[in-house]
N, C-alpha and C positions, 0 to 999 in steps of 0.2 A: 753711845752714838749721839751725834748731834741732831738737832731738830731737822735740819735739811736732809741728812742721811736717812732718817726715819721716814720723812715725807717722800723722798725719792724711792725708797724701798716699797712704800705703799703703792706708788704709781708705776713701779717697775722700771726704774732707771738705774743703770750701772755705769760708772765711769772708770777710767783706768786707775786713778789714784785709789778709789775705793777697793778695786779688785787687788791691787798691789798690797794695800794696807791689811786686808783681811784674808790674803792668801787664796783668792778665788782665781778661776781659770781665765787666762788671757794669753795671746800670742802676738808678737810683733813681727812685722816683715823684716827683710834683711837689712833695711836701712836703720833699724833699731828704734824708730820713732812712730812709724805708721802702724795702726792696729790692724792685724789680720783676722784674729778671732778674739772675742771677749764674752764674758758671761752675760747672758741675756735673761730677761724675765720671762721664762717659758712656763712657769706655773703661777697662777694668780691667787694663791692661798691668802696672802695678806688682805686683799680686798674681800674675798669670800668670808673670811673669819670675822673681820671687823664690821663688815656690812651686816652679817648675821647678828652680831652683838647689838649694833645700832637699831636694827629692826625690832629685836626682841625687847630692848630697853623701853622703847616707846609703845610697842604693840600696835594694834589697829588704830588706836587713838589714845590721847590723854586728855583729861579734863582738869581745869584749874578752878577750884570751887572754894568759896568761903561759906561754910554751912550756916553761919550766923548772920550773913550779910549778902542777900541776893543782889542788892544794888551794886556792891563791890564786885561780885562775880561778873555781872553784865558790863560794868565799866572796864574791867580787865580784858574782856573779850575785844572790846573796841580798841584798847591800847595795844593788844597783841596784833590785831589786824593792821593797825597803822604802822607798826614796826616790823611786820613780817616775822613775828616771833616764832612761828612754827618752824620755818626753815632755819632761822638763827639758832634756835635751841638745838637742832640736830647737828648743825655745823660745830657748835660749841662742844657737844658730846663727842663727835667724831674727832675733833682736834685733841681732846683729852685722851681718847683711846690710842691715837697714833703717837702723839708727842709726850703723853704723861701729864701734861699741864694744860689747863684751859681757864678762861675767864670771860666774863661779860662786864661791860661798863654802862652806867646809866647817867643821863644828864638831860639838859634842855637845849633846844635849838634857839636860834635868834628870835623866834616867835613864842618862846617859852613853852613849847610843846615837849612833852616827855619823850625822850629818845633812848634807845638801847642799842648797843653795838657789840660786835665780837672783838675781843682783844687778840690780835693775830700774833702768836708767839713765833711764827716762822719769819715774818717780815719786820718785826720790831723786837726791842729788848725790854724785858720785864725784870724789875728788881724791887727790893723792899728795904725798909729801914726798921731795925729792931731796937727796942728799948725795954729793959727789964724782962726779957724773954718773950715779949709780945710785939707783933707787927704794929707800928704806928703810922706807917706810910707805904703806899704802893707807888712805884714809878713805871711809866710806860713811855718809851722813846721810839719814835718811828719817823719816817719821812714820806712826803707826798710829792708827786711831780708838779713842777711849776714852770711851764714852758720848756726851755732847754736845761733847766736846773731842777733842784729839789728844795723844798722847805722842810727844815727839821722841826719836829714837834715833840714836846715833852709834857706829859700829863702826870700830875702828882695828886694822889688821892689820900686825904686824911679824914678823920671822923668829924672834924669841925669845918672843913672847907676843901674845895678842889681848886687846884692851880694849873692853868694850861698856858704853856709858853709856845707860841706859834712864831718861829723865826725871830725871837726877841720881843714880840708883842705879847705881854703877859696879861691874862685874864684870870680873875679870881671869883669863885662862886661860893658863898657861904653855905654850910651844910647844917641844917637844923634837925637832922634825923638821927644823929649819933651813931651812924654806921657808914662804912665805906661805900662810895658809889662804884666801887670796883669789887666784883664778886668772883673769887677764885676757887677752883676745885682741883685737887690732886687726884689723878686717876686711881692710884693705889699708893700706900705708904712706901717710902724708900728708906733703905738702910744708909744711903749716902747723903741724905739731907733731912732736916727737920721740917722743911716747907715743901720743896718740890717733890713731885710724884714720879712713879715709874710708868713707862709706856707698856701697854698691852702688846704692841707690835714687837718691842724689843725682846720680849720673852721668847719668841720663836723666830726672831730674825736670822740667827745663825743657821738654824735648820733650813729655812727657806733659801738662804744664800747658798748653802752647800748643795741643795737639790738643784737649783738653777745652774750651779757650777758644773755638776756632774752631767746634766742634760746638755749643756753647751759643749763640754768635752766630747760627748757622743756625737753631737752635730758636726764638730770639726773633723772627727774621724770619718764620719759618713761622707763629708766633702772629699776626703782623700779616696775613698772607695768609688765615689761617683766620677772623679776626675783622675784616673790613673795616669802615670807617666808612660809615654810611648817611646820605646827605644828603636830607632830606625837606623839601618846600616846601608852604606853605599848609596846615599842620596845624590841625585844629580846636581842639586843646587842648595847645599846646606846653608849657604850664606843668607838665604832668604828667610830663614826661620826667625821667629820672634819668641820672647819669653811666654807670651800669651798662648802660643801654639801647644804648650804643654808637651813638647817633644824634645827628646835628646838625640843627637846624631853622633854616631861613632863609626869608626872605620872597620866594618865587618860586613857579613853577607846576609843577615836575616833581620826580622823585625820581631820584637817581643813587647809585652806589656808588664810594667813594674807595678804591682798592686801592693796595697798595705798588707803586711804579713802577720800583724799582731792579731790577738783574739781576746781583746780586753773588754769589748762591749758587754758581754754577758756579766762579767764581774762588776762593771760600772752600773749596769741596770740593777743587779742584786743589791748593791750599796744604796742606790736610789730608793729601792723598795723598802729597805730597812729604815731609811730616813723618813719616808712617807708614813710608814706605820707608826713610827715614834711620834710624828707630828699629829696624827689622827688620835693617838692616845692622850696627847698633851692638850689638844684643843677639841673639846666636846662638840663644838659647832660643826665639825666636819662629818659627824655621823648623821646629820639631819637628812641627807639624801638616801640613807640606808634603812629608814624606819618602816617603809611599806605602809600597811594599813593599821599600825598599832595605835591604840587610843586609850583614854582614861588612865587608870592606875598603872597599867603596863607601860604606857608612854612616859608617865612621870618617873617611874622607876628607872627606865632606860636613860632618861635625861636628867637625873637628879643632880649630877655635877654641873650641868649647864644651867639648870634652874637656880642653884645656889650662886653661881657666878653672876647671872643677870640680876638677881635680887641684890647682890652686893653692889653692882654698878648703879642700880636704882637708888640705893642708899647714899651713893656718892653724888650723883648728878641731879636727882630730884630736889634735894635741898638747895642746890645752886639755882635752879629754875624757880623754886618757890620764893627764895629770898629776893631774887631779882624782881619777880612779879609783885611781891609785897612792897618793895621799894618804889616801883613804878606807881603803884596806887597811892602811896604816901605822898609822892611828889605831885600827884594829881588831886590831892586834897582829901583823900580817904583816911580817916583816923583809925589806927590800930587794925589794919586788915590782917586776916589770918588765912591766906590762900594755901590750900593743900592740893597736891596732885592725886587724882584718882585714875588708876590704870588697870587694864585687864590683867588677869593672872598671866604669868610668863608662858605657861602651857595651858591651853584651853581644857577645861574639865570635860568629862563625859557626862552629858546632860542627863541621860536616863539614870546613870549610876548616882548622880547627885540627888535627883528627885527621890529615888528609892531610899537613899540614906536619910534625907530630911523627913520623909513620911514616917519612917521607922522611929526616928527620934521624937517626932510629935506624938505618935501613937503610944510611946512609952512615957509620955509626959516629962521628957527630959529637956525639951525646949518648947517655946511658944510658937504658935502659928506665925506670929509677926517676925520672930527671929528667922524662921525657916524661909519666909517670903523674902526677907532682906538678903539672905544668903544666896537665894536663887535669882536675885536681881529684880524682884517684883516690888512695885511701889505699894506697900501694905496699906497705907492710909487711903489711897485712891481706890484700891481694890476692895477694901473693907466697906467704903461708902457704896460702891456698886453692888456688893453682895447684900448689904442691908436693904438697899432699894429693891433688889430682886426678891428678897425674902418678903418685904412688905407687900409687893405686888402679888407674890404667890399666895400669901395669906388672904389678901383681898379677893383673889379669884376663887380660892377654896371656900371662903365664907359665902360668896355669891352663889357658888354652885350648890353648897349645902342648903342655903336658903331656898333656892329654886326647887331643889329636890324635895324639900320638906313640903312646899306648897302643893307640888304635884301629887304627893302621897295623900295629902289631906283631901284634895279634890276627888281622888279615886275612892277614898273611904266614904265620902259624903254621897257619892253616886250609889 
């Protein structure tokens, strides 16, 4: 499938050519060119599945942290805010899930500020140059509106420089960082290419197409039931009838209604149900609404397939975002940044169950209190200081109490 076909499927758009090419339901009027019925997007599973993936990849929030350089972490926050990176990163991941390929590009604007943008695979052409089995150049061609015409732009990214051709006006920027200012990620490995990836949407596109096709057929049949042909006989003025009257006039003496006599809707619905069950088994995201109040280990067991899937996606897209963030810092003057993404677990753990587990491990001397605290998301160093301070204050109060108690006893004995 092409990028545009995948994008249209995600947003629920079917055209005649797509239906003809893929054998989906459509019906033309008698003129042979006007569409009477066509497959419609009556189920929104593509959006539901990919939106679930996107939400679980990022979780409630993600943090970009350089554990050895707090200043770099703070500087990156400012760079991200300037570039609206939170929204940009989600668009990049969504593009990868839908199309199979995604990329971000980094550069500087006219005021030498670091800027990052989305490489739009739908509206531009992306290509590469190979040498000795490795990519030595990325090419990105697209056009932008310019009054009543367009300006063609070609961006070429190499490890030693970036070249931008804007309608014949060529600009060249030296690259001192030894890496592409073009960061690409393939959604999943493809058997058809050594570089390009496979779309998550394309994995189940045929199933969704057939489901929409079957429902659209049922809708067309329902139209026939709702608008039966009326056969009228011995009309006084049959010449006044029009096609829109849905009435046939013949030379006889009674009136009858010609209804659809087939009984195929139950079989169509049965086929649709089988397709839906297949899709639910293939896409674990669709069982999220059937979990009820399950939590903890039982929830993880039920969603083990989905957890593995999301963890694999994190291993694809988090390096893309980390590499982009590190390059942004380098271009802003930070030497050797090491940004890593910290995200919540795919499925939240059962807090009571986790506390009991770590308490047991500590009591068996299998792990330290510090390790248990870190696993539970507690700042051990800060809490240790507080506990030591509380202990010192407790000892002081105990000593004061004992001292006062001793004096009172001494006074009692002297009396």
